[in-house]
KEDOGU-458297 format. One record per residue: x, y, z of N, C-alpha, C in turn; residue in one letter. Coordinates in steps of 0.2 Angstrom, whole numbers, always signed. Layout:
N
X	Y	Z	X	Y	Z	X	Y	Z	A $
...
//
This chain:
445
-210	+41	+186	-213	+41	+190	-216	+51	+191	M $
-222	+49	+193	-226	+56	+191	-222	+60	+200	S $
-224	+67	+196	-222	+72	+203	-227	+69	+211	A $
-235	+68	+207	-239	+68	+211	-238	+60	+216	A $
-236	+56	+212	-233	+49	+216	-227	+50	+220	R $
-223	+54	+219	-218	+55	+225	-220	+60	+229	E $
-225	+64	+229	-228	+68	+234	-231	+64	+238	V $
-235	+58	+236	-238	+53	+240	-234	+48	+244	R $
-228	+47	+242	-222	+43	+244	-221	+49	+250	I $
-217	+54	+248	-217	+59	+255	-220	+60	+261	A $
-228	+61	+259	-232	+60	+264	-234	+54	+268	W $
-233	+47	+264	-232	+41	+267	-226	+41	+273	L $
-220	+44	+271	-214	+43	+275	-217	+48	+280	V $
-219	+54	+280	-220	+58	+285	-225	+55	+290	A $
-231	+52	+285	-236	+50	+292	-232	+43	+294	G $
-228	+39	+293	-223	+33	+297	-220	+37	+302	A $
-217	+43	+302	-215	+46	+308	-220	+48	+314	V $
-225	+52	+311	-231	+54	+316	-232	+49	+319	V $
-234	+42	+317	-236	+35	+322	-230	+34	+325	L $
-225	+34	+324	-217	+31	+327	-218	+36	+334	A $
-219	+43	+333	-220	+47	+340	-224	+48	+342	Y $
-231	+46	+343	-236	+47	+345	-237	+46	+351	L $
-232	+41	+354	-233	+41	+361	-228	+46	+365	N $
-224	+49	+361	-220	+54	+363	-224	+61	+368	S $
-230	+61	+367	-235	+66	+370	-234	+65	+378	F $
-234	+57	+380	-234	+56	+387	-227	+59	+390	A $
-222	+61	+387	-217	+62	+389	-216	+69	+395	G $
-212	+68	+399	-214	+75	+403	-206	+78	+404	V $
-205	+84	+406	-199	+88	+406	-195	+84	+409	F $
-188	+83	+405	-183	+79	+409	-178	+85	+410	Q $
-172	+83	+415	-165	+86	+416	-165	+93	+413	F $
-161	+95	+407	-162	+101	+405	-167	+105	+405	D $
-172	+100	+403	-178	+105	+404	-181	+109	+408	D $
-178	+108	+415	-180	+112	+420	-175	+118	+421	F $
-168	+117	+420	-164	+123	+418	-165	+127	+413	K $
-169	+126	+408	-169	+130	+401	-174	+131	+400	V $
-181	+129	+402	-186	+132	+403	-192	+132	+409	I $
-193	+126	+412	-197	+127	+417	-195	+132	+423	V $
-188	+131	+424	-186	+136	+430	-182	+143	+426	A $
-184	+142	+420	-181	+150	+419	-186	+154	+417	N $
-185	+159	+420	-190	+166	+420	-190	+169	+413	P $
-183	+168	+410	-183	+172	+404	-189	+170	+399	A $
-190	+163	+398	-195	+160	+394	-202	+160	+396	V $
-203	+163	+401	-210	+163	+402	-214	+168	+401	H $
-211	+174	+396	-216	+179	+394	-211	+181	+389	S $
-216	+185	+383	-213	+189	+379	-208	+194	+382	L $
-211	+197	+387	-207	+203	+390	-202	+201	+392	A $
-200	+194	+395	-194	+193	+399	-189	+192	+394	A $
-192	+186	+389	-189	+185	+384	-185	+192	+380	W $
-189	+197	+378	-186	+203	+376	-181	+206	+380	R $
-182	+205	+386	-177	+209	+392	-171	+204	+391	D $
-171	+199	+390	-165	+194	+390	-162	+194	+383	D $
-164	+196	+378	-160	+196	+372	-154	+198	+369	F $
-152	+204	+374	-148	+207	+372	-141	+204	+375	A $
-141	+202	+381	-137	+198	+385	-136	+190	+385	G $
-141	+187	+382	-142	+180	+381	-139	+177	+375	G $
-141	+169	+375	-139	+167	+370	-144	+164	+366	I $
-144	+161	+360	-149	+157	+357	-156	+159	+357	R $
-158	+166	+355	-162	+170	+356	-169	+166	+352	P $
-168	+163	+345	-175	+162	+343	-175	+154	+346	L $
-172	+151	+349	-171	+145	+352	-177	+147	+358	L $
-175	+152	+363	-178	+152	+368	-186	+155	+366	K $
-186	+160	+360	-191	+161	+359	-196	+157	+358	L $
-194	+152	+354	-198	+146	+353	-202	+141	+361	S $
-199	+143	+365	-198	+141	+371	-204	+144	+373	Y $
-204	+150	+373	-207	+158	+376	-214	+155	+373	T $
-215	+154	+367	-222	+153	+364	-225	+147	+365	L $
-223	+143	+367	-224	+137	+368	-228	+137	+376	N $
-224	+140	+378	-225	+142	+388	-230	+145	+389	W $
-231	+149	+384	-238	+155	+384	-242	+152	+381	I $
-242	+147	+376	-248	+145	+371	-252	+140	+375	A $
-248	+135	+380	-250	+128	+383	-251	+123	+376	G $
-253	+118	+378	-255	+116	+384	-249	+111	+387	P $
-245	+114	+390	-241	+111	+395	-236	+108	+390	G $
-234	+101	+392	-229	+98	+389	-230	+95	+383	E $
-237	+93	+382	-241	+91	+375	-238	+97	+369	A $
-239	+104	+372	-237	+107	+367	-231	+107	+364	G $
-225	+108	+369	-220	+107	+367	-217	+101	+362	F $
-220	+94	+364	-220	+89	+362	-224	+89	+354	H $
-229	+93	+352	-231	+93	+345	-228	+98	+344	A $
-224	+104	+345	-220	+108	+340	-213	+104	+339	F $
-211	+100	+344	-205	+95	+343	-206	+91	+336	N $
-213	+86	+335	-214	+83	+332	-215	+86	+323	L $
-219	+90	+324	-219	+95	+318	-212	+97	+314	A $
-208	+100	+318	-201	+102	+317	-199	+94	+313	I $
-200	+89	+316	-195	+84	+315	-198	+80	+308	H $
-205	+82	+307	-208	+79	+301	-207	+84	+297	V $
-207	+90	+296	-204	+95	+291	-196	+94	+289	A $
-192	+92	+294	-185	+92	+294	-185	+85	+287	N $
-189	+78	+290	-190	+71	+287	-191	+74	+279	T $
-196	+78	+278	-198	+79	+271	-194	+81	+268	L $
-188	+88	+270	-184	+91	+268	-178	+86	+265	M $
-177	+81	+270	-170	+77	+269	-173	+71	+263	V $
-181	+72	+262	-182	+67	+256	-182	+71	+251	F $
-182	+76	+250	-182	+80	+244	-175	+83	+243	W $
-168	+83	+247	-163	+84	+245	-159	+77	+242	L $
-160	+73	+247	-159	+66	+246	-161	+62	+238	A $
-166	+64	+235	-169	+63	+229	-164	+67	+225	G $
-164	+74	+226	-159	+78	+221	-152	+76	+221	R $
-149	+74	+227	-143	+70	+226	-142	+63	+222	I $
-146	+59	+224	-148	+52	+220	-149	+54	+212	A $
-154	+58	+210	-153	+62	+203	-147	+65	+200	G $
-144	+67	+204	-137	+69	+202	-132	+62	+198	A $
-133	+59	+204	-128	+53	+202	-131	+49	+197	Y $
-135	+51	+192	-137	+47	+187	-144	+42	+188	G $
-147	+42	+194	-153	+37	+195	-159	+40	+192	L $
-162	+35	+188	-168	+38	+185	-174	+39	+191	A $
-177	+42	+188	-182	+47	+193	-185	+42	+198	R $
-187	+37	+195	-190	+31	+201	-184	+29	+207	R $
-180	+27	+203	-174	+27	+208	-172	+33	+213	D $
-171	+36	+209	-170	+42	+215	-177	+44	+220	A $
-182	+43	+218	-187	+44	+225	-187	+37	+227	C $
-185	+31	+228	-184	+28	+232	-177	+27	+235	A $
-171	+30	+233	-166	+32	+238	-169	+38	+242	A $
-174	+43	+240	-175	+48	+246	-181	+44	+250	A $
-184	+39	+247	-188	+36	+253	-183	+34	+258	A $
-178	+29	+256	-175	+26	+261	-171	+30	+266	V $
-169	+35	+262	-164	+40	+267	-170	+45	+272	A $
-175	+46	+270	-179	+51	+274	-182	+44	+280	A $
-184	+39	+277	-185	+34	+283	-180	+34	+287	L $
-175	+32	+285	-169	+31	+292	-170	+37	+296	L $
-168	+42	+291	-167	+48	+296	-173	+51	+301	F $
-180	+49	+298	-186	+50	+303	-187	+46	+309	G $
-186	+39	+305	-187	+33	+311	-182	+31	+316	L $
-174	+33	+314	-171	+29	+319	-171	+33	+326	H $
-171	+27	+331	-172	+29	+337	-167	+35	+341	P $
-161	+35	+340	-156	+42	+340	-159	+46	+341	A $
-165	+48	+335	-167	+55	+333	-171	+57	+340	Q $
-174	+52	+344	-177	+54	+349	-175	+60	+354	T $
-169	+60	+355	-166	+64	+359	-168	+72	+357	E $
-166	+73	+352	-168	+80	+347	-175	+80	+346	A $
-179	+75	+347	-187	+76	+347	-192	+74	+355	V $
-190	+70	+357	-196	+68	+363	-192	+72	+369	T $
-185	+72	+369	-181	+76	+374	-183	+84	+373	Y $
-188	+86	+376	-189	+94	+374	-184	+99	+372	V $
-179	+99	+376	-174	+102	+374	-168	+101	+371	S $
-170	+94	+368	-166	+93	+361	-168	+96	+356	G $
-174	+101	+356	-175	+105	+352	-170	+108	+348	R $
-165	+111	+351	-160	+116	+348	-157	+113	+345	S $
-157	+104	+344	-153	+102	+338	-158	+101	+331	A $
-165	+99	+332	-168	+98	+328	-173	+106	+325	S $
-173	+112	+328	-173	+116	+327	-169	+120	+322	L $
-163	+120	+324	-158	+121	+320	-157	+119	+313	M $
-158	+113	+315	-157	+109	+308	-164	+112	+301	A $
-169	+112	+306	-174	+114	+302	-173	+120	+297	A $
-170	+126	+301	-167	+132	+295	-161	+130	+292	F $
-156	+128	+294	-150	+122	+290	-154	+120	+284	Y $
-157	+115	+285	-161	+111	+279	-163	+116	+273	L $
-170	+120	+277	-173	+126	+273	-167	+131	+268	A $
-161	+132	+271	-157	+137	+268	-152	+132	+263	G $
-153	+125	+264	-149	+122	+259	-155	+120	+254	L $
-162	+120	+255	-165	+119	+250	-166	+124	+245	C $
-165	+130	+248	-167	+137	+246	-160	+139	+241	A $
-156	+135	+244	-148	+136	+239	-149	+132	+231	Y $
-151	+126	+235	-151	+122	+228	-158	+124	+223	E $
-164	+125	+225	-168	+129	+221	-164	+134	+217	S $
-162	+139	+221	-161	+145	+218	-155	+143	+212	G $
-151	+140	+214	-145	+138	+211	-150	+134	+203	S $
-153	+130	+204	-155	+126	+199	-161	+132	+195	A $
-164	+136	+197	-168	+141	+193	-166	+148	+191	R $
-158	+147	+194	-158	+156	+195	-161	+161	+197	G $
-165	+159	+202	-167	+164	+208	-163	+167	+212	A $
-162	+174	+211	-156	+176	+214	-160	+179	+222	R $
-167	+179	+223	-170	+178	+230	-167	+174	+235	G $
-167	+167	+231	-167	+164	+234	-161	+162	+236	L $
-155	+162	+231	-149	+163	+233	-147	+168	+239	L $
-147	+174	+237	-146	+180	+242	-150	+182	+245	Y $
-154	+180	+246	-159	+182	+251	-161	+178	+255	G $
-165	+172	+252	-169	+167	+258	-164	+162	+261	L $
-160	+160	+257	-155	+156	+260	-150	+158	+264	S $
-147	+165	+264	-143	+168	+270	-148	+167	+275	P $
-155	+171	+274	-159	+172	+280	-161	+165	+283	A $
-159	+160	+281	-161	+154	+285	-155	+152	+288	F $
-148	+154	+285	-144	+152	+289	-143	+155	+294	F $
-145	+163	+294	-145	+169	+300	-150	+164	+305	A $
-155	+162	+303	-161	+161	+309	-159	+154	+311	L $
-154	+149	+309	-151	+143	+311	-147	+145	+317	A $
-143	+151	+315	-138	+153	+319	-141	+155	+327	M $
-147	+159	+324	-149	+162	+332	-152	+156	+334	A $
-153	+150	+332	-155	+143	+337	-149	+141	+341	V $
-146	+140	+337	-139	+137	+340	-134	+138	+336	K $
-127	+138	+338	-121	+143	+335	-118	+137	+330	E $
-119	+131	+333	-116	+126	+327	-118	+125	+321	V $
-124	+131	+319	-126	+131	+312	-120	+136	+309	A $
-114	+136	+312	-109	+140	+309	-105	+136	+303	I $
-108	+130	+303	-103	+126	+298	-108	+125	+291	T $
-114	+130	+291	-117	+130	+286	-113	+133	+277	F $
-110	+136	+277	-107	+138	+272	-101	+132	+269	P $
-99	+129	+275	-94	+121	+274	-101	+117	+270	L $
-106	+116	+271	-112	+112	+269	-113	+113	+261	A $
-112	+121	+261	-114	+124	+254	-109	+121	+248	L $
-103	+121	+251	-96	+118	+246	-98	+110	+245	L $
-101	+109	+250	-102	+99	+250	-106	+98	+245	W $
-111	+103	+246	-117	+102	+242	-113	+103	+234	W $
-109	+107	+232	-108	+109	+227	-103	+102	+224	E $
-99	+99	+229	-97	+93	+226	-101	+87	+226	A $
-108	+89	+226	-111	+83	+226	-115	+81	+217	C $
-112	+88	+215	-114	+89	+208	-107	+87	+204	R $
-109	+80	+201	-104	+77	+196	-102	+82	+191	P $
-95	+80	+187	-92	+85	+184	-89	+91	+186	G $
-86	+94	+179	-85	+101	+181	-89	+107	+183	P $
-84	+111	+187	-89	+117	+190	-84	+123	+190	R $
-90	+128	+189	-88	+133	+187	-89	+137	+195	D $
-82	+137	+198	-80	+139	+204	-82	+149	+204	W $
-80	+152	+199	-82	+158	+201	-88	+159	+201	H $
-94	+155	+199	-102	+156	+199	-102	+153	+206	S $
-100	+149	+209	-100	+146	+216	-100	+150	+219	I $
-93	+154	+218	-91	+158	+224	-96	+166	+224	A $
-98	+166	+219	-103	+173	+220	-110	+170	+221	R $
-113	+163	+221	-118	+161	+223	-118	+161	+232	R $
-111	+160	+234	-110	+158	+241	-108	+165	+244	Q $
-106	+169	+241	-103	+177	+246	-106	+178	+251	A $
-114	+179	+250	-118	+182	+256	-118	+177	+262	A $
-117	+171	+261	-117	+166	+266	-109	+165	+270	H $
-105	+167	+266	-98	+167	+269	-97	+175	+274	W $
-99	+179	+269	-100	+184	+273	-103	+187	+279	A $
-108	+182	+279	-113	+181	+285	-109	+177	+290	L $
-107	+173	+288	-103	+168	+294	-98	+171	+297	A $
-93	+176	+293	-87	+180	+297	-92	+185	+303	V $
-96	+187	+300	-101	+192	+304	-101	+190	+310	V $
-105	+182	+309	-106	+177	+317	-102	+176	+319	A $
-95	+173	+317	-90	+172	+322	-87	+178	+326	V $
-88	+184	+322	-86	+191	+325	-89	+193	+332	A $
-96	+190	+332	-101	+193	+335	-102	+187	+342	L $
-99	+180	+341	-98	+176	+344	-92	+178	+348	L $
-86	+177	+346	-80	+180	+349	-82	+185	+353	L $
-86	+192	+352	-86	+196	+356	-91	+196	+362	A $
-94	+192	+361	-99	+190	+366	-96	+187	+372	H $
-100	+189	+378	-94	+188	+384	-95	+180	+386	P $
-101	+177	+384	-102	+170	+387	-97	+166	+383	L $
-98	+167	+377	-93	+162	+373	-86	+164	+373	Y $
-84	+170	+375	-75	+172	+377	-73	+169	+382	A $
-78	+168	+388	-77	+164	+393	-74	+158	+391	V $
-80	+155	+387	-79	+149	+386	-73	+145	+381	R $
-73	+151	+377	-66	+148	+373	-59	+151	+374	L $
-58	+155	+379	-52	+157	+381	-48	+151	+384	A $
-50	+147	+390	-47	+141	+392	-46	+137	+387	P $
-49	+136	+382	-49	+129	+376	-44	+132	+372	A $
-39	+136	+371	-36	+138	+366	-28	+136	+367	L $
-27	+133	+373	-20	+131	+375	-18	+125	+371	D $
-12	+123	+369	-11	+117	+367	-13	+109	+371	W $
-12	+111	+375	-14	+106	+381	-20	+102	+380	E $
-24	+109	+381	-32	+106	+380	-34	+106	+374	S $
-31	+108	+367	-33	+105	+362	-30	+98	+360	V $
-24	+97	+364	-22	+89	+362	-26	+84	+365	R $
-27	+86	+373	-31	+80	+375	-38	+80	+372	N $
-41	+84	+370	-48	+85	+366	-47	+80	+361	N $
-43	+80	+358	-43	+78	+350	-41	+70	+352	S $
-38	+68	+357	-38	+60	+358	-44	+59	+361	I $
-47	+62	+364	-54	+60	+369	-58	+60	+364	T $
-58	+64	+359	-65	+64	+355	-65	+59	+350	Q $
-59	+55	+349	-58	+48	+347	-62	+43	+349	V $
-63	+43	+355	-68	+37	+356	-76	+42	+357	D $
-77	+48	+358	-83	+51	+356	-86	+51	+349	A $
-80	+49	+343	-83	+50	+339	-85	+43	+335	I $
-81	+38	+338	-82	+30	+338	-89	+28	+341	A $
-91	+33	+346	-97	+29	+350	-104	+33	+346	Y $
-102	+39	+340	-107	+40	+338	-108	+36	+331	L $
-103	+34	+329	-103	+31	+322	-106	+24	+323	V $
-105	+20	+328	-108	+16	+333	-116	+16	+332	L $
-116	+22	+334	-126	+23	+337	-128	+23	+330	R $
-125	+22	+324	-129	+24	+319	-132	+17	+317	L $
-129	+11	+317	-132	+5	+316	-134	+1	+323	V $
-132	+3	+331	-134	-1	+336	-138	+4	+338	R $
-145	+2	+337	-150	+6	+339	-153	+4	+347	I $
-149	+0	+349	-153	-1	+357	-146	-4	+361	H $
-144	-2	+367	-150	+3	+370	-146	+10	+368	P $
-152	+14	+369	-150	+22	+369	-147	+25	+376	L $
-144	+30	+376	-141	+31	+383	-141	+39	+383	N $
-145	+43	+386	-145	+49	+385	-139	+54	+389	I $
-134	+50	+393	-131	+51	+396	-122	+47	+396	D $
-121	+45	+390	-117	+41	+390	-109	+41	+394	P $
-107	+35	+396	-101	+36	+401	-96	+35	+397	D $
-94	+43	+395	-88	+43	+389	-82	+46	+394	L $
-76	+44	+395	-72	+48	+399	-66	+52	+396	R $
-64	+58	+398	-59	+61	+397	-53	+57	+397	F $
-48	+57	+391	-42	+55	+390	-36	+60	+389	A $
-31	+58	+394	-23	+63	+393	-20	+60	+389	N $
-21	+53	+387	-14	+49	+382	-20	+45	+381	E $
-15	+40	+374	-16	+35	+371	-17	+29	+374	W $
-23	+25	+374	-22	+16	+375	-25	+12	+370	N $
-25	+8	+371	-26	+2	+367	-34	+2	+363	L $
-38	+4	+368	-45	+5	+364	-45	+9	+361	T $
-42	+18	+363	-42	+23	+358	-38	+23	+350	L $
-33	+18	+352	-30	+15	+347	-32	+13	+341	A $
-37	+8	+344	-40	+3	+339	-46	+6	+337	V $
-49	+10	+340	-56	+15	+338	-52	+19	+331	E $
-47	+22	+332	-43	+28	+328	-41	+24	+322	A $
-39	+18	+321	-38	+15	+317	-44	+12	+312	V $
-49	+10	+315	-56	+8	+312	-58	+16	+308	L $
-58	+20	+313	-61	+26	+310	-58	+30	+304	L $
-53	+28	+304	-46	+30	+298	-48	+26	+293	A $
-49	+18	+293	-50	+15	+287	-56	+15	+286	G $
-62	+19	+289	-68	+21	+285	-68	+28	+281	L $
-63	+31	+284	-61	+38	+278	-58	+36	+273	V $
-53	+31	+273	-48	+28	+268	-54	+23	+263	L $
-58	+20	+265	-62	+17	+261	-67	+21	+258	A $
-69	+25	+262	-73	+31	+258	-71	+35	+251	A $
-64	+37	+254	-61	+40	+249	-59	+36	+243	V $
-55	+30	+246	-56	+24	+239	-61	+25	+233	L $
-65	+23	+237	-73	+23	+234	-75	+30	+229	S $
-72	+35	+231	-74	+42	+227	-76	+42	+219	R $
-72	+37	+216	-74	+36	+208	-79	+31	+206	K $
-80	+27	+210	-84	+22	+209	-91	+24	+212	R $
-92	+25	+219	-96	+27	+224	-95	+32	+228	R $
-95	+40	+223	-92	+46	+226	-98	+48	+232	P $
-105	+43	+234	-109	+46	+238	-107	+44	+245	W $
-102	+39	+245	-99	+37	+251	-94	+43	+255	W $
-90	+45	+251	-84	+50	+252	-90	+57	+254	A $
-94	+58	+250	-97	+64	+253	-103	+62	+260	L $
-104	+56	+260	-106	+55	+267	-102	+56	+273	A $
-97	+53	+272	-91	+56	+277	-90	+62	+278	V $
-90	+64	+272	-89	+74	+273	-94	+76	+277	A $
-100	+74	+274	-106	+78	+278	-105	+76	+284	W $
-104	+70	+288	-105	+67	+295	-99	+71	+299	F $
-92	+73	+293	-87	+77	+298	-90	+83	+299	A $
-93	+89	+293	-93	+95	+293	-99	+95	+300	I $
-104	+91	+301	-108	+93	+306	-105	+91	+312	Q $
-101	+87	+313	-98	+86	+321	-92	+91	+321	L $
-91	+95	+316	-86	+101	+317	-86	+104	+325	L $
-92	+109	+326	-92	+111	+331	-90	+107	+338	P $
-96	+101	+338	-97	+98	+344	-90	+93	+344	T $
-88	+90	+340	-83	+83	+343	-77	+85	+338	N $
-72	+90	+340	-68	+93	+337	-61	+94	+342	S $
-61	+100	+341	-54	+102	+346	-56	+106	+352	L $
-61	+108	+354	-63	+111	+357	-67	+107	+364	L $
-65	+108	+371	-67	+103	+375	-75	+106	+377	P $
-78	+101	+378	-85	+100	+382	-86	+96	+387	R $
-92	+98	+391	-92	+93	+396	-94	+86	+394	P $
-101	+86	+391	-104	+80	+387	-99	+80	+382	D $
-97	+73	+380	-91	+73	+376	-95	+70	+370	L $
-101	+68	+370	-106	+66	+365	-114	+62	+367	A $
-117	+66	+362	-123	+64	+365	-128	+62	+358	N $
-133	+59	+358	-136	+56	+352	-139	+62	+348	D $
-141	+67	+352	-143	+73	+348	-136	+78	+343	R $
-132	+74	+344	-126	+75	+338	-126	+73	+332	H $
-132	+68	+332	-132	+63	+327	-137	+66	+322	L $
-141	+72	+325	-147	+72	+322	-147	+74	+314	Y $
-142	+80	+313	-142	+81	+306	-137	+77	+303	L $
-131	+76	+306	-125	+71	+303	-126	+66	+301	A $
-133	+63	+302	-133	+56	+299	-135	+57	+293	C $
-139	+64	+291	-141	+64	+283	-137	+60	+277	M $
-131	+64	+279	-127	+61	+275	-126	+52	+273	G $
-123	+49	+279	-123	+42	+279	-131	+39	+276	P $
-137	+41	+277	-142	+38	+276	-145	+40	+269	F $
-141	+44	+266	-143	+46	+259	-140	+40	+255	T $
-134	+41	+258	-127	+35	+253	-131	+28	+255	A $
-134	+27	+260	-138	+19	+260	-144	+19	+255	V $
-149	+26	+256	-153	+27	+251	-151	+25	+244	G $
-145	+27	+241	-144	+27	+235	-141	+18	+234	I $
-138	+16	+239	-136	+9	+236	-142	+4	+237	E $
-146	+5	+241	-152	+1	+241	-155	+3	+233	V $
-157	+9	+232	-161	+10	+226	-156	+6	+218	A $
-150	+7	+221	-146	+5	+214	-146	-4	+213	R $
-146	-7	+221	-144	-14	+220	-153	-16	+219	A $
-155	-13	+221	-162	-18	+222	-167	-15	+215	L $
-166	-10	+211	-169	-6	+206	-174	-12	+203	S $
-169	-18	+200	-174	-24	+197	-178	-27	+200	A $
-179	-27	+208	-183	-31	+212	-187	-26	+216	A $
-192	-21	+214	-195	-16	+218	-199	-17	+223	R $
-203	-24	+221	-208	-25	+226	-203	-28	+233	R $
-200	-32	+232	-195	-36	+236	-193	-31	+241	R $
-188	-24	+237	-184	-19	+241	-190	-16	+246	A $
-194	-14	+243	-201	-10	+246	-202	-13	+253	W $
-203	-21	+253	-204	-25	+257	-200	-25	+261	A $
-192	-26	+259	-188	-25	+264	-187	-19	+270	A $
-189	-13	+266	-189	-7	+269	-194	-6	+273	M $
-201	-10	+272	-205	-10	+275	-204	-11	+284	A $
-199	-18	+281	-197	-20	+290	-191	-17	+293	V $
-188	-15	+289	-184	-11	+292	-187	-4	+295	V $
-191	-2	+292	-196	+4	+295	-200	+2	+300	A $
-202	-4	+300	-206	-5	+307	-202	-7	+313	L $
-196	-10	+311	-191	-10	+317	-188	-3	+319	L $
-186	+1	+316	-186	+6	+318	-190	+11	+322	L $
-196	+11	+320	-202	+13	+322	-202	+11	+330	A $
-203	+5	+330	-204	+2	+336	-199	+3	+340	A $
-193	+3	+338	-187	+4	+343	-189	+13	+345	A $
-190	+16	+341	-190	+23	+342	-199	+23	+348	T $
-204	+19	+346	-210	+21	+353	-206	+18	+359	A $
-201	+12	+359	-201	+9	+364	-195	+16	+369	L $
-191	+17	+365	-188	+23	+367	-191	+28	+370	R $
-196	+31	+367	-201	+36	+368	-202	+34	+376	N $
-205	+30	+377	-208	+27	+384	-203	+27	+389	R $
-198	+27	+388	-194	+31	+394	-193	+38	+396	D $
-196	+43	+392	-197	+49	+394	-202	+51	+397	Y $
-205	+45	+398	-213	+45	+402	-214	+48	+410	A $
-206	+46	+413	-206	+47	+418	-199	+50	+419	S $
-196	+54	+424	-189	+55	+426	-187	+48	+430	E $
-190	+47	+433	-187	+40	+436	-188	+34	+431	V $
-192	+33	+426	-191	+28	+420	-184	+30	+416	A $
-182	+36	+415	-176	+38	+410	-171	+36	+416	L $
-171	+39	+421	-164	+38	+424	-164	+30	+426	W $
-168	+26	+426	-166	+20	+429	-164	+16	+423	E $
-166	+19	+417	-164	+14	+411	-156	+16	+410	Q $
-155	+25	+411	-148	+27	+411	-144	+24	+414	T $
-147	+23	+421	-141	+19	+426	-141	+13	+423	A $
-144	+9	+420	-143	+3	+417	-138	+2	+412	G $
-138	+8	+407	-132	+7	+403	-125	+12	+403	V $
-126	+14	+410	-120	+19	+412	-119	+18	+419	S $
-117	+12	+422	-117	+12	+429	-110	+14	+432	P $
-108	+17	+427	-101	+20	+431	-102	+27	+431	G $
-106	+31	+430	-108	+38	+429	-109	+40	+437	K $
-106	+44	+441	-110	+46	+446	-116	+53	+444	P $
-116	+56	+439	-120	+60	+438	-126	+57	+437	R $
-127	+51	+432	-132	+47	+433	-136	+46	+440	V $
-133	+42	+443	-136	+40	+450	-138	+46	+455	F $
-135	+52	+453	-137	+57	+457	-143	+60	+454	N $
-144	+60	+447	-150	+62	+445	-156	+57	+445	N $
-154	+50	+446	-159	+45	+449	-161	+47	+456	L $
-156	+49	+458	-159	+50	+465	-163	+57	+468	G $
-163	+62	+462	-166	+67	+462	-173	+65	+460	V $
-174	+61	+456	-181	+57	+452	-184	+54	+459	A $
-183	+48	+461	-185	+47	+466	-186	+51	+472	Y $
-181	+55	+474	-185	+60	+478	-191	+63	+478	E $
-191	+65	+471	-197	+69	+469	-203	+64	+467	Q $
-203	+58	+468	-206	+53	+467	-210	+52	+473	A $
-207	+53	+478	-209	+53	+486	-206	+46	+487	G $
-199	+44	+486	-197	+37	+488	-189	+37	+490	R $
-190	+41	+497	-183	+43	+498	-179	+37	+499	P $
-180	+31	+501	-176	+26	+503	-171	+25	+496	D $
-175	+24	+492	-171	+23	+484	-166	+31	+482	L $
-170	+35	+484	-166	+41	+484	-158	+39	+486	A $
-160	+39	+493	-153	+39	+497	-148	+34	+494	E $
-152	+28	+492	-146	+22	+490	-144	+25	+483	A $
-146	+28	+480	-144	+30	+473	-139	+36	+474	A $
-140	+40	+479	-135	+45	+482	-129	+41	+482	Y $
-129	+36	+487	-125	+34	+490	-121	+29	+484	R $
-123	+29	+479	-119	+25	+474	-116	+30	+471	E $
-119	+36	+469	-116	+41	+466	-109	+44	+470	A $
-110	+42	+476	-103	+45	+480	-98	+38	+480	L $
-101	+33	+481	-96	+28	+480	-92	+30	+473	R $
-95	+31	+468	-92	+30	+463	-86	+36	+461	L $
-90	+42	+466	-86	+48	+465	-86	+52	+474	H $
-82	+49	+478	-83	+53	+484	-83	+59	+485	P $
-78	+63	+481	-80	+71	+481	-84	+73	+476	G $
-91	+70	+476	-97	+74	+472	-100	+77	+477	Y $
-100	+84	+479	-103	+87	+483	-113	+88	+480	E $
-112	+88	+475	-119	+90	+474	-123	+85	+477	L $
-122	+77	+476	-124	+71	+477	-124	+72	+486	A $
-118	+73	+489	-118	+73	+496	-124	+78	+500	R $
-122	+84	+494	-130	+88	+499	-136	+86	+496	R $
-138	+83	+491	-144	+82	+491	-145	+76	+495	N $
-141	+71	+497	-142	+67	+501	-144	+68	+509	M $
-140	+74	+511	-141	+77	+518	-144	+83	+520	E $
-148	+86	+512	-154	+90	+514	-160	+85	+517	R $
//
């Protein structure tokens, strides 16, 4: 297969992603968008952004909001930026997945097929809408853009012996990813993962030399995070044994939810009803056994199908900052899958390319059907973001036991000029949680 044909396939994948997200431009600001963008003066001008730089967090993310805010045209501009980032990420996944497939002996044509499958799954899976259509979900997709770019630079630099890519551009992309979202701290682990993708013996001395700048940068980043007053306040209460223990138990349910979300594309939920747990119960025990079974199966397959062990490892690396020991208010959200899903989707791509290499036309036909189903599910999910009422009505249907959902639905009704429905939603929030003061104040004002 020629390089020109591979490029055409990559752009066909990108085109499919654009078509699936065309109706995302009808989306409006939602939930956190108001706090971090609409009502946040720090992102309304470059001067305000500069003044916030020293004491704030995620400066590059805020700069992207600022540039969108002053450039216009309103929400459409934000959606255009988010979609452009997602398309760029999809193309990088295509390139990286192709390199992984080639490393495991797939012929160039089959490696391209594996890459196309992985990129289509990544670009069209409806769970990605939370990082693309939800404007403030950009924190996940923009961080992933620099993260993947850093990995691409590292791979290209390693293959070509280009010191500028290895010691300059790749660490720079890592730093930019950290300036978007601190969960990018896992990048050095991702580089070790990438080296593990290469079959055969490894020269760890050369690997250490190639990655030294990244690890040094990670140490500096951790020191800066710990010195920052906002992170120090958040981390200090989380370091006691009881908190770590309870969060570890709770995260079993959260991780099981995210794993299931990879294959269950409907219904989606911007505010899943996941609860904190202090003790084990039957549901958590079953989920723990199933998760352990998946890990064991991947480990046992590492000789015959090592890409599955690597898929699990990539998934775990990406969830370390959000779904491990440290507590967080929201246990799991679909945007946590944004970067994590690349590993499993690459493994699926390799399996599809291997199994169907002798039936190329049928393989592409089957993939086209899957792509159409995913694109349709994505387009349908985008419609939920067309209004606050639509989004929170849908969320109330899938999280009927969560008070915050009904409070947010009440606010949406109130802003839409539907006071009777707003009061009913607030009352439902209070029925679920009688001590919910925010819902009480909203109802009484």
